[in-house]
FILOLUM-39834 format. One record per atom (N, C-alpha, C, CB): x, y, z; residue number from 1; atom name; chain; residue in one letter. Coordinates in steps of 0.02 Angstrom, whole numbers. Glycine has a CB too. Example, Ala and Ser with C-alpha at 12.3 -4.5 7.8 and 13.67 -1.06 7.14 Angstrom:
% residues 2
NODE    east   north      up  nulum  rogu  vexlum  nugu
NODE     660    -284     390      1     N       A     A
NODE     615    -225     390      1    CA       A     A
NODE     660    -165     390      1     C       A     A
NODE     565    -224     452      1    CB       A     A
NODE     642    -112     354      2     N       A     S
NODE     684     -53     357      2    CA       A     S
NODE     645       2     394      2     C       A     S
NODE     704     -30     286      2    CB       A     S
This chain:
% residues 140
NODE    east   north      up  nulum  rogu  vexlum  nugu
NODE     457   -2142    3620      1     N       A     M
NODE     399   -2154    3577      1    CA       A     M
NODE     420   -2138    3507      1     C       A     M
NODE     336   -2112    3600      1    CB       A     M
NODE     398   -2179    3459      2     N       A     K
NODE     412   -2169    3390      2    CA       A     K
NODE     347   -2162    3351      2     C       A     K
NODE     454   -2224    3363      2    CB       A     K
NODE     346   -2115    3304      3     N       A     L
NODE     286   -2107    3261      3    CA       A     L
NODE     307   -2122    3189      3     C       A     L
NODE     255   -2035    3266      3    CB       A     L
NODE     264   -2154    3153      4     N       A     L
NODE     275   -2167    3083      4    CA       A     L
NODE     222   -2129    3044      4     C       A     L
NODE     274   -2243    3068      4    CB       A     L
NODE     244   -2082    3003      5     N       A     I
NODE     199   -2040    2965      5    CA       A     I
NODE     206   -2059    2890      5     C       A     I
NODE     216   -1963    2976      5    CB       A     I
NODE     148   -2073    2859      6     N       A     A
NODE     148   -2089    2789      6    CA       A     A
NODE     137   -2026    2750      6     C       A     A
NODE      95   -2143    2772      6    CB       A     A
NODE     181   -2012    2703      7     N       A     L
NODE     175   -1952    2661      7    CA       A     L
NODE     175   -1974    2589      7     C       A     L
NODE     233   -1901    2675      7    CB       A     L
NODE     143   -1937    2545      8     N       A     P
NODE     148   -1952    2473      8    CA       A     P
NODE     220   -1937    2450      8     C       A     P
NODE      95   -1910    2432      8    CB       A     P
NODE     239   -1969    2398      9     N       A     E
NODE     307   -1963    2370      9    CA       A     E
NODE     320   -1890    2354      9     C       A     E
NODE     316   -2007    2307      9    CB       A     E
NODE     271   -1850    2336     10     N       A     T
NODE     280   -1780    2316     10    CA       A     T
NODE     302   -1738    2377     10     C       A     T
NODE     215   -1752    2286     10    CB       A     T
NODE     294   -1762    2437     11     N       A     E
NODE     312   -1726    2497     11    CA       A     E
NODE     382   -1741    2522     11     C       A     E
NODE     263   -1741    2550     11    CB       A     E
NODE     418   -1780    2485     12     N       A     R
NODE     485   -1799    2508     12    CA       A     R
NODE     527   -1736    2512     12     C       A     R
NODE     519   -1852    2460     12    CB       A     R
NODE     565   -1728    2564     13     N       A     G
NODE     605   -1667    2575     13    CA       A     G
NODE     572   -1619    2624     13     C       A     G
NODE     617   -1632    2509     13    CB       A     G
NODE     510   -1632    2642     14     N       A     E
NODE     473   -1588    2688     14    CA       A     E
NODE     470   -1617    2758     14     C       A     E
NODE     403   -1576    2663     14    CB       A     E
NODE     516   -1667    2773     15     N       A     E
NODE     513   -1702    2836     15    CA       A     E
NODE     524   -1655    2896     15     C       A     E
NODE     564   -1757    2837     15    CB       A     E
NODE     569   -1608    2889     16     N       A     Q
NODE     585   -1563    2946     16    CA       A     Q
NODE     526   -1517    2961     16     C       A     Q
NODE     647   -1520    2931     16    CB       A     Q
NODE     494   -1492    2910     17     N       A     K
NODE     432   -1451    2920     17    CA       A     K
NODE     378   -1491    2956     17     C       A     K
NODE     405   -1427    2851     17    CB       A     K
NODE     367   -1552    2935     18     N       A     V
NODE     316   -1593    2964     18    CA       A     V
NODE     332   -1609    3037     18     C       A     V
NODE     307   -1658    2924     18    CB       A     V
NODE     398   -1627    3048     19     N       A     T
NODE     421   -1643    3116     19    CA       A     T
NODE     413   -1583    3162     19     C       A     T
NODE     495   -1666    3115     19    CB       A     T
NODE     433   -1524    3137     20     N       A     D
NODE     427   -1463    3179     20    CA       A     D
NODE     354   -1447    3194     20     C       A     D
NODE     460   -1402    3142     20    CB       A     D
NODE     311   -1454    3144     21     N       A     A
NODE     240   -1439    3154     21    CA       A     A
NODE     209   -1486    3203     21     C       A     A
NODE     203   -1441    3089     21    CB       A     A
NODE     224   -1551    3201     22     N       A     L
NODE     197   -1599    3246     22    CA       A     L
NODE     221   -1586    3318     22     C       A     L
NODE     216   -1668    3224     22    CB       A     L
NODE     285   -1574    3326     23     N       A     H
NODE     311   -1561    3394     23    CA       A     H
NODE     282   -1496    3422     23     C       A     H
NODE     389   -1558    3392     23    CB       A     H
NODE     274   -1446    3381     24     N       A     E
NODE     245   -1383    3403     24    CA       A     E
NODE     171   -1394    3424     24     C       A     E
NODE     249   -1330    3347     24    CB       A     E
NODE     134   -1432    3383     25     N       A     D
NODE      65   -1446    3401     25    CA       A     D
NODE      60   -1484    3466     25     C       A     D
NODE      31   -1486    3346     25    CB       A     D
NODE     100   -1536    3476     26     N       A     F
NODE      98   -1573    3538     26    CA       A     F
NODE     121   -1531    3597     26     C       A     F
NODE     141   -1634    3532     26    CB       A     F
NODE     167   -1486    3587     27     N       A     S
NODE     187   -1439    3640     27    CA       A     S
NODE     130   -1393    3659     27     C       A     S
NODE     246   -1397    3617     27    CB       A     S
NODE      94   -1367    3610     28     N       A     F
NODE      36   -1325    3622     28    CA       A     F
NODE     -18   -1364    3661     28     C       A     F
NODE       7   -1300    3556     28    CB       A     F
NODE     -32   -1423    3640     29     N       A     R
NODE     -82   -1465    3675     29    CA       A     R
NODE     -60   -1482    3745     29     C       A     R
NODE     -95   -1529    3636     29    CB       A     R
NODE       3   -1494    3758     30     N       A     R
NODE      28   -1507    3825     30    CA       A     R
NODE      16   -1447    3869     30     C       A     R
NODE     103   -1525    3823     30    CB       A     R
NODE      33   -1388    3844     31     N       A     I
NODE      25   -1328    3882     31    CA       A     I
NODE     -49   -1316    3899     31     C       A     I
NODE      55   -1268    3844     31    CB       A     I
NODE     -92   -1327    3850     32     N       A     Q
NODE    -164   -1320    3865     32    CA       A     Q
NODE    -188   -1368    3918     32     C       A     Q
NODE    -206   -1331    3802     32    CB       A     Q
NODE    -165   -1429    3915     33     N       A     A
NODE    -185   -1479    3964     33    CA       A     A
NODE    -158   -1462    4032     33     C       A     A
NODE    -161   -1549    3943     33    CB       A     A
NODE     -97   -1436    4035     34     N       A     E
NODE     -68   -1413    4099     34    CA       A     E
NODE    -109   -1355    4129     34     C       A     E
NODE       6   -1391    4090     34    CB       A     E
NODE    -131   -1307    4087     35     N       A     K
NODE    -172   -1253    4111     35    CA       A     K
NODE    -239   -1280    4137     35     C       A     K
NODE    -183   -1201    4056     35    CB       A     K
NODE    -269   -1326    4102     36     N       A     E
NODE    -333   -1354    4124     36    CA       A     E
NODE    -326   -1394    4188     36     C       A     E
NODE    -362   -1396    4071     36    CB       A     E
NODE    -271   -1430    4195     37     N       A     L
NODE    -256   -1465    4257     37    CA       A     L
NODE    -250   -1417    4315     37     C       A     L
NODE    -192   -1506    4250     37    CB       A     L
NODE    -214   -1362    4305     38     N       A     H
NODE    -207   -1313    4356     38    CA       A     H
NODE    -273   -1280    4375     38     C       A     H
NODE    -158   -1261    4335     38    CB       A     H
NODE    -313   -1263    4325     39     N       A     R
NODE    -379   -1233    4338     39    CA       A     R
NODE    -424   -1281    4377     39     C       A     R
NODE    -413   -1213    4270     39    CB       A     R
NODE    -424   -1345    4357     40     N       A     T
NODE    -466   -1394    4390     40    CA       A     T
NODE    -445   -1403    4465     40     C       A     T
NODE    -461   -1462    4353     40    CB       A     T
NODE    -381   -1408    4476     41     N       A     R
NODE    -358   -1415    4546     41    CA       A     R
NODE    -372   -1353    4587     41     C       A     R
NODE    -284   -1430    4548     41    CB       A     R
NODE    -361   -1294    4559     42     N       A     R
NODE    -374   -1232    4595     42    CA       A     R
NODE    -449   -1225    4612     42     C       A     R
NODE    -351   -1170    4554     42    CB       A     R
NODE    -492   -1241    4561     43     N       A     F
NODE    -564   -1238    4574     43    CA       A     F
NODE    -584   -1289    4626     43     C       A     F
NODE    -604   -1249    4510     43    CB       A     F
NODE    -554   -1349    4624     44     N       A     G
NODE    -569   -1400    4673     44    CA       A     G
NODE    -553   -1377    4744     44     C       A     G
NODE    -531   -1462    4657     44    CB       A     G
NODE    -494   -1348    4754     45     N       A     W
NODE    -475   -1324    4821     45    CA       A     W
NODE    -519   -1267    4845     45     C       A     W
NODE    -401   -1302    4822     45    CB       A     W
NODE    -535   -1221    4799     46     N       A     R
NODE    -580   -1166    4819     46    CA       A     R
NODE    -650   -1193    4837     46     C       A     R
NODE    -585   -1114    4762     46    CB       A     R
NODE    -674   -1239    4796     47     N       A     S
NODE    -738   -1268    4811     47    CA       A     S
NODE    -738   -1305    4877     47     C       A     S
NODE    -760   -1314    4756     47    CB       A     S
NODE    -685   -1338    4892     48     N       A     L
NODE    -679   -1375    4955     48    CA       A     L
NODE    -683   -1325    5015     48     C       A     L
NODE    -611   -1414    4957     48    CB       A     L
NODE    -648   -1269    5010     49     N       A     V
NODE    -649   -1220    5064     49    CA       A     V
NODE    -722   -1194    5073     49     C       A     V
NODE    -599   -1160    5049     49    CB       A     V
NODE    -755   -1179    5019     50     N       A     V
NODE    -824   -1156    5023     50    CA       A     V
NODE    -868   -1209    5055     50     C       A     V
NODE    -851   -1136    4954     50    CB       A     V
NODE    -861   -1271    5033     51     N       A     A
NODE    -902   -1327    5058     51    CA       A     A
NODE    -888   -1338    5131     51     C       A     A
NODE    -888   -1392    5019     51    CB       A     A
NODE    -827   -1334    5153     52     N       A     L
NODE    -810   -1344    5225     52    CA       A     L
NODE    -840   -1288    5268     52     C       A     L
NODE    -731   -1346    5235     52    CB       A     L
NODE    -838   -1228    5243     53     N       A     I
NODE    -868   -1171    5278     53    CA       A     I
NODE    -945   -1183    5284     53     C       A     I
NODE    -853   -1105    5239     53    CB       A     I
NODE    -976   -1204    5229     54     N       A     F
NODE   -1048   -1221    5229     54    CA       A     F
NODE   -1062   -1278    5278     54     C       A     F
NODE   -1071   -1240    5159     54    CB       A     F
NODE   -1021   -1330    5277     55     N       A     L
NODE   -1031   -1387    5321     55    CA       A     L
NODE   -1025   -1363    5395     55     C       A     L
NODE    -978   -1443    5305     55    CB       A     L
NODE    -976   -1323    5410     56     N       A     T
NODE    -970   -1299    5478     56    CA       A     T
NODE   -1029   -1257    5499     56     C       A     T
NODE    -908   -1260    5485     56    CB       A     T
NODE   -1051   -1212    5457     57     N       A     A
NODE   -1110   -1171    5471     57    CA       A     A
NODE   -1173   -1213    5479     57     C       A     A
NODE   -1121   -1121    5417     57    CB       A     A
NODE   -1181   -1262    5436     58     N       A     A
NODE   -1242   -1305    5440     58    CA       A     A
NODE   -1240   -1348    5504     58     C       A     A
NODE   -1247   -1352    5377     58    CB       A     A
NODE   -1182   -1373    5522     59     N       A     M
NODE   -1179   -1414    5584     59    CA       A     M
NODE   -1189   -1370    5645     59     C       A     M
NODE   -1110   -1450    5590     59    CB       A     M
NODE   -1165   -1308    5644     60     N       A     L
NODE   -1178   -1263    5697     60    CA       A     L
NODE   -1252   -1248    5703     60     C       A     L
NODE   -1139   -1199    5688     60    CB       A     L
NODE   -1285   -1237    5647     61     N       A     L
NODE   -1356   -1224    5646     61    CA       A     L
NODE   -1396   -1283    5672     61     C       A     L
NODE   -1378   -1206    5577     61    CB       A     L
NODE   -1375   -1344    5653     62     N       A     V
NODE   -1408   -1405    5677     62    CA       A     V
NODE   -1402   -1411    5753     62     C       A     V
NODE   -1376   -1469    5642     62    CB       A     V
NODE   -1343   -1395    5779     63     N       A     Q
NODE   -1334   -1398    5853     63    CA       A     Q
NODE   -1377   -1347    5888     63     C       A     Q
NODE   -1260   -1386    5871     63    CB       A     Q
NODE   -1382   -1286    5859     64     N       A     L
NODE   -1426   -1235    5889     64    CA       A     L
NODE   -1499   -1256    5886     64     C       A     L
NODE   -1416   -1167    5854     64    CB       A     L
NODE   -1520   -1285    5831     65     N       A     M
NODE   -1588   -1308    5824     65    CA       A     M
NODE   -1604   -1361    5874     65     C       A     M
NODE   -1600   -1335    5755     65    CB       A     M
NODE   -1557   -1407    5885     66     N       A     K
NODE   -1569   -1463    5933     66    CA       A     K
NODE   -1572   -1435    6004     66     C       A     K
NODE   -1512   -1516    5927     66    CB       A     K
NODE   -1534   -1384    6020     67     N       A     R
NODE   -1531   -1358    6087     67    CA       A     R
NODE   -1589   -1314    6103     67     C       A     R
NODE   -1469   -1321    6098     67    CB       A     R
NODE   -1610   -1270    6057     68     N       A     Y
NODE   -1657   -1219    6076     68    CA       A     Y
NODE   -1729   -1229    6046     68     C       A     Y
NODE   -1630   -1153    6053     68    CB       A     Y
NODE   -1738   -1273    6002     69     N       A     L
NODE   -1805   -1286    5973     69    CA       A     L
NODE   -1832   -1353    5996     69     C       A     L
NODE   -1803   -1284    5895     69    CB       A     L
NODE   -1898   -1357    6009     70     N       A     P
NODE   -1926   -1421    6030     70    CA       A     P
NODE   -1924   -1471    5973     70     C       A     P
NODE   -1998   -1412    6054     70    CB       A     P
NODE   -1903   -1531    5987     71     N       A     M
NODE   -1898   -1585    5937     71    CA       A     M
NODE   -1965   -1614    5923     71     C       A     M
NODE   -1849   -1640    5961     71    CB       A     M
NODE   -1983   -1619    5861     72     N       A     G
NODE   -2045   -1648    5837     72    CA       A     G
NODE   -2029   -1679    5769     72     C       A     G
NODE   -2104   -1596    5832     72    CB       A     G
NODE   -2078   -1702    5737     73     N       A     N
NODE   -2068   -1734    5671     73    CA       A     N
NODE   -2040   -1685    5621     73     C       A     N
NODE   -2133   -1763    5644     73    CB       A     N
NODE   -2069   -1625    5618     74     N       A     L
NODE   -2046   -1576    5569     74    CA       A     L
NODE   -1976   -1553    5586     74     C       A     L
NODE   -2092   -1517    5566     74    CB       A     L
NODE   -1962   -1541    5647     75     N       A     M
NODE   -1893   -1520    5667     75    CA       A     M
NODE   -1842   -1576    5654     75     C       A     M
NODE   -1891   -1499    5744     75    CB       A     M
NODE   -1861   -1638    5666     76     N       A     S
NODE   -1819   -1695    5652     76    CA       A     S
NODE   -1800   -1699    5578     76     C       A     S
NODE   -1855   -1759    5674     76    CB       A     S
NODE   -1852   -1687    5536     77     N       A     V
NODE   -1841   -1689    5462     77    CA       A     V
NODE   -1795   -1632    5441     77     C       A     V
NODE   -1909   -1684    5424     77    CB       A     V
NODE   -1804   -1574    5471     78     N       A     M
NODE   -1762   -1514    5454     78    CA       A     M
NODE   -1688   -1527    5474     78     C       A     M
NODE   -1789   -1450    5490     78    CB       A     M
NODE   -1680   -1554    5535     79     N       A     V
NODE   -1612   -1567    5561     79    CA       A     V
NODE   -1578   -1617    5515     79     C       A     V
NODE   -1615   -1593    5635     79    CB       A     V
NODE   -1610   -1673    5502     80     N       A     E
NODE   -1579   -1724    5462     80    CA       A     E
NODE   -1568   -1701    5389     80     C       A     E
NODE   -1621   -1788    5463     80    CB       A     E
NODE   -1615   -1664    5362     81     N       A     G
NODE   -1609   -1640    5296     81    CA       A     G
NODE   -1550   -1591    5289     81     C       A     G
NODE   -1674   -1607    5276     81    CB       A     G
NODE   -1543   -1545    5338     82     N       A     L
NODE   -1487   -1497    5337     82    CA       A     L
NODE   -1421   -1533    5345     82     C       A     L
NODE   -1496   -1444    5392     82    CB       A     L
NODE   -1420   -1587    5384     83     N       A     T
NODE   -1358   -1626    5394     83    CA       A     T
NODE   -1339   -1661    5329     83     C       A     T
NODE   -1365   -1678    5451     83    CB       A     T
NODE   -1386   -1691    5296     84     N       A     V
NODE   -1373   -1724    5234     84    CA       A     V
NODE   -1352   -1675    5180     84     C       A     V
NODE   -1432   -1762    5212     84    CB       A     V
NODE   -1387   -1619    5176     85     N       A     F
NODE   -1372   -1567    5127     85    CA       A     F
NODE   -1302   -1540    5135     85     C       A     F
NODE   -1422   -1511    5132     85    CB       A     F
NODE   -1280   -1531    5198     86     N       A     A
NODE   -1213   -1507    5212     86    CA       A     A
NODE   -1159   -1556    5188     86     C       A     A
NODE   -1204   -1496    5287     86    CB       A     A
NODE   -1171   -1621    5198     87     N       A     W
NODE   -1122   -1669    5177     87    CA       A     W
NODE   -1122   -1677    5099     87     C       A     W
NODE   -1136   -1737    5211     87    CB       A     W
NODE   -1180   -1669    5070     88     N       A     V
NODE   -1184   -1674    4998     88    CA       A     V
NODE   -1147   -1615    4964     88     C       A     V
NODE   -1258   -1676    4975     88    CB       A     V
NODE   -1143   -1559    4999     89     N       A     A
NODE   -1105   -1500    4974     89    CA       A     A
NODE   -1033   -1518    4962     89     C       A     A
NODE   -1110   -1440    5024     89    CB       A     A
NODE   -1008   -1568    4995     90     N       A     L
NODE    -938   -1588    4989     90    CA       A     L
NODE    -926   -1632    4926     90     C       A     L
NODE    -915   -1625    5052     90    CB       A     L
NODE    -981   -1656    4895     91     N       A     W
NODE    -976   -1703    4841     91    CA       A     W
NODE    -934   -1676    4782     91     C       A     W
NODE   -1043   -1720    4816     91    CB       A     W
NODE    -953   -1620    4757     92     N       A     R
NODE    -918   -1594    4697     92    CA       A     R
NODE    -845   -1576    4710     92     C       A     R
NODE    -954   -1532    4672     92    CB       A     R
NODE    -828   -1542    4765     93     N       A     P
NODE    -757   -1531    4778     93    CA       A     P
NODE    -718   -1596    4784     93     C       A     P
NODE    -748   -1491    4841     93    CB       A     P
NODE    -748   -1648    4817     94     N       A     G
NODE    -714   -1711    4819     94    CA       A     G
NODE    -705   -1743    4752     94     C       A     G
NODE    -750   -1757    4863     94    CB       A     G
NODE    -754   -1737    4710     95     N       A     E
NODE    -751   -1764    4642     95    CA       A     E
NODE    -695   -1729    4602     95     C       A     E
NODE    -819   -1755    4607     95    CB       A     E
NODE    -692   -1663    4609     96     N       A     L
NODE    -640   -1624    4573     96    CA       A     L
NODE    -570   -1646    4595     96     C       A     L
NODE    -649   -1547    4586     96    CB       A     L
NODE    -562   -1651    4662     97     N       A     L
NODE    -494   -1664    4689     97    CA       A     L
NODE    -474   -1735    4684     97     C       A     L
NODE    -491   -1643    4760     97    CB       A     L
NODE    -522   -1780    4680     98     N       A     L
NODE    -505   -1852    4679     98    CA       A     L
NODE    -503   -1880    4606     98     C       A     L
NODE    -557   -1893    4720     98    CB       A     L
NODE    -547   -1856    4563     99     N       A     Y
NODE    -554   -1889    4499     99    CA       A     Y
NODE    -547   -1844    4437     99     C       A     Y
NODE    -620   -1922    4496     99    CB       A     Y
NODE    -575   -1784    4439    100     N       A     D
NODE    -578   -1744    4377    100    CA       A     D
NODE    -511   -1720    4352    100     C       A     D
NODE    -623   -1686    4388    100    CB       A     D
NODE    -460   -1717    4394    101     N       A     W
NODE    -395   -1693    4370    101    CA       A     W
NODE    -357   -1744    4330    101     C       A     W
NODE    -354   -1672    4427    101    CB       A     W
NODE    -371   -1809    4341    102     N       A     Y
NODE    -331   -1862    4312    102    CA       A     Y
NODE    -327   -1862    4235    102     C       A     Y
NODE    -358   -1928    4335    102    CB       A     Y
NODE    -384   -1852    4199    103     N       A     P
NODE    -380   -1851    4127    103    CA       A     P
NODE    -330   -1797    4101    103     C       A     P
NODE    -450   -1837    4098    103    CB       A     P
NODE    -327   -1740    4137    104     N       A     F
NODE    -282   -1686    4112    104    CA       A     F
NODE    -209   -1706    4127    104     C       A     F
NODE    -299   -1617    4147    104    CB       A     F
NODE    -198   -1739    4182    105     N       A     K
NODE    -130   -1763    4199    105    CA       A     K
NODE    -108   -1815    4149    105     C       A     K
NODE    -127   -1791    4272    105    CB       A     K
NODE    -153   -1859    4129    106     N       A     R
NODE    -137   -1913    4080    106    CA       A     R
NODE    -122   -1878    4013    106     C       A     R
NODE    -197   -1966    4073    106    CB       A     R
NODE    -160   -1829    3994    107     N       A     D
NODE    -147   -1792    3930    107    CA       A     D
NODE     -82   -1759    3932    107     C       A     D
NODE    -200   -1741    3915    107    CB       A     D
NODE     -64   -1726    3988    108     N       A     V
NODE       2   -1692    3994    108    CA       A     V
NODE      58   -1743    3981    108     C       A     V
NODE      10   -1659    4065    108    CB       A     V
NODE      54   -1801    4012    109     N       A     R
NODE     106   -1853    4003    109    CA       A     R
NODE     109   -1878    3931    109     C       A     R
NODE      93   -1911    4049    109    CB       A     R
NODE      51   -1889    3901    110     N       A     L
NODE      48   -1911    3831    110    CA       A     L
NODE      78   -1858    3784    110     C       A     L
NODE     -25   -1925    3811    110    CB       A     L
NODE      56   -1797    3791    111     N       A     Y
NODE      82   -1745    3746    111    CA       A     Y
NODE     156   -1731    3755    111     C       A     Y
NODE      44   -1681    3756    111    CB       A     Y
NODE     179   -1739    3819    112     N       A     R
NODE     252   -1730    3830    112    CA       A     R
NODE     291   -1785    3792    112     C       A     R
NODE     269   -1733    3906    112    CB       A     R
NODE     266   -1847    3795    113     N       A     K
NODE     299   -1901    3758    113    CA       A     K
NODE     297   -1889    3682    113     C       A     K
NODE     266   -1969    3776    113    CB       A     K
NODE     238   -1868    3659    114     N       A     L
NODE     231   -1854    3586    114    CA       A     L
NODE     273   -1796    3566    114     C       A     L
NODE     159   -1840    3568    114    CB       A     L
NODE     279   -1746    3608    115     N       A     E
NODE     321   -1687    3593    115    CA       A     E
NODE     392   -1706    3583    115     C       A     E
NODE     316   -1636    3649    115    CB       A     E
NODE     415   -1757    3619    116     N       A     K
NODE     485   -1777    3614    116    CA       A     K
NODE     495   -1840    3571    116     C       A     K
NODE     513   -1789    3683    116    CB       A     K
NODE     443   -1859    3537    117     N       A     S
NODE     445   -1922    3499    117    CA       A     S
NODE     490   -1918    3440    117     C       A     S
NODE     377   -1942    3478    117    CB       A     S
NODE     514   -1975    3419    118     N       A     E
NODE     556   -1981    3360    118    CA       A     E
NODE     507   -1998    3303    118     C       A     E
NODE     613   -2036    3370    118    CB       A     E
NODE     512   -1956    3251    119     N       A     I
NODE     465   -1963    3195    119    CA       A     I
NODE     501   -1991    3136    119     C       A     I
NODE     431   -1896    3178    119    CB       A     I
NODE     471   -2045    3109    120     N       A     H
NODE     496   -2077    3047    120    CA       A     H
NODE     445   -2068    2991    120     C       A     H
NODE     511   -2155    3058    120    CB       A     H
NODE     467   -2072    2932    121     N       A     F
NODE     423   -2061    2875    121    CA       A     F
NODE     426   -2120    2827    121     C       A     F
NODE     441   -1996    2839    121    CB       A     F
NODE     368   -2136    2798    122     N       A     S
NODE     366   -2183    2743    122    CA       A     S
NODE     332   -2146    2685    122     C       A     S
NODE     326   -2250    2763    122    CB       A     S
NODE     347   -2167    2626    123     N       A     Y
NODE     323   -2132    2567    123    CA       A     Y
NODE     281   -2181    2524    123     C       A     Y
NODE     383   -2103    2525    123    CB       A     Y
NODE     225   -2157    2503    124     N       A     D
NODE     178   -2194    2463    124    CA       A     D
NODE     194   -2176    2390    124     C       A     D
NODE     103   -2178    2483    124    CB       A     D
NODE     216   -2226    2353    125     N       A     T
NODE     233   -2211    2283    125    CA       A     T
NODE     172   -2213    2238    125     C       A     T
NODE     285   -2262    2258    125    CB       A     T
NODE     116   -2238    2262    126     N       A     Q
NODE      57   -2240    2222    126    CA       A     Q
NODE       4   -2191    2253    126     C       A     Q
NODE      28   -2313    2217    126    CB       A     Q
NODE     -10   -2137    2218    127     N       A     E
NODE     -57   -2088    2244    127    CA       A     E
NODE    -127   -2115    2250    127     C       A     E
NODE     -57   -2029    2201    127    CB       A     E
NODE    -143   -2170    2214    128     N       A     E
NODE    -210   -2197    2214    128    CA       A     E
NODE    -222   -2244    2272    128     C       A     E
NODE    -225   -2232    2149    128    CB       A     E
NODE    -171   -2264    2307    129     N       A     K
NODE    -176   -2314    2359    129    CA       A     K
NODE    -229   -2296    2412    129     C       A     K
NODE    -108   -2323    2392    129    CB       A     K
NODE    -230   -2235    2441    130     N       A     P
NODE    -282   -2219    2490    130    CA       A     P
NODE    -351   -2223    2460    130     C       A     P
NODE    -272   -2150    2519    130    CB       A     P
NODE    -359   -2204    2398    131     N       A     A
NODE    -426   -2207    2366    131    CA       A     A
NODE    -448   -2280    2359    131     C       A     A
NODE    -425   -2171    2297    131    CB       A     A
NODE    -402   -2324    2339    132     N       A     R
NODE    -418   -2394    2336    132    CA       A     R
NODE    -437   -2424    2407    132     C       A     R
NODE    -359   -2433    2305    132    CB       A     R
NODE    -400   -2404    2456    133     N       A     Q
NODE    -417   -2428    2523    133    CA       A     Q
NODE    -485   -2402    2546    133     C       A     Q
NODE    -363   -2406    2572    133    CB       A     Q
NODE    -501   -2342    2528    134     N       A     M
NODE    -568   -2315    2547    134    CA       A     M
NODE    -623   -2351    2510    134     C       A     M
NODE    -571   -2239    2532    134    CB       A     M
NODE    -609   -2374    2448    135     N       A     A
NODE    -660   -2407    2408    135    CA       A     A
NODE    -675   -2475    2440    135     C       A     A
NODE    -636   -2416    2332    135    CB       A     A
NODE    -629   -2505    2478    136     N       A     N
NODE    -642   -2570    2508    136    CA       A     N
NODE    -679   -2565    2574    136     C       A     N
NODE    -579   -2607    2517    136    CB       A     N
NODE    -690   -2507    2599    137     N       A     L
NODE    -726   -2499    2663    137    CA       A     L
NODE    -799   -2511    2655    137     C       A     L
NODE    -714   -2431    2692    137    CB       A     L
NODE    -833   -2544    2702    138     N       A     P
NODE    -905   -2554    2698    138    CA       A     P
NODE    -944   -2490    2699    138     C       A     P
NODE    -927   -2598    2755    138    CB       A     P
NODE    -995   -2489    2660    139     N       A     Q
NODE   -1039   -2429    2658    139    CA       A     Q
NODE   -1085   -2428    2717    139     C       A     Q
NODE   -1080   -2425    2595    139    CB       A     Q
NODE   -1097   -2370    2747    140     N       A     L
NODE   -1141   -2364    2804    140    CA       A     L
NODE   -1210   -2344    2782    140     C       A     L
NODE   -1115   -2315    2854    140    CB       A     L
């Protein structure tokens, strides 16, 4: 990956400082994304264990209710509600383990590429050029 950084002419000679600062920043961001990825996965697995324990307990309770309590409309609603609630408890752990980790993994890959990127510089000989470009932007 290559980056092109536009610097004012007065900054000529500062390329190494800018390059080092950019690589250091991307390295920091990669490390932060790796930590967040690790935290998300760890929380997902812990949540899954808790949800599976709850699911097991709820299904055991449903079986006990079916065996020892007389079935009626109220009991049927309680049994079905507990069954649905137990399965819904798996929703968030599944979401964490299937989907929520991916943006952090994508960021890690991106920052790793940027951290190792080749940086080129161009120099603006006219200090007024950015101001002129801003003047041409539509007003909001």
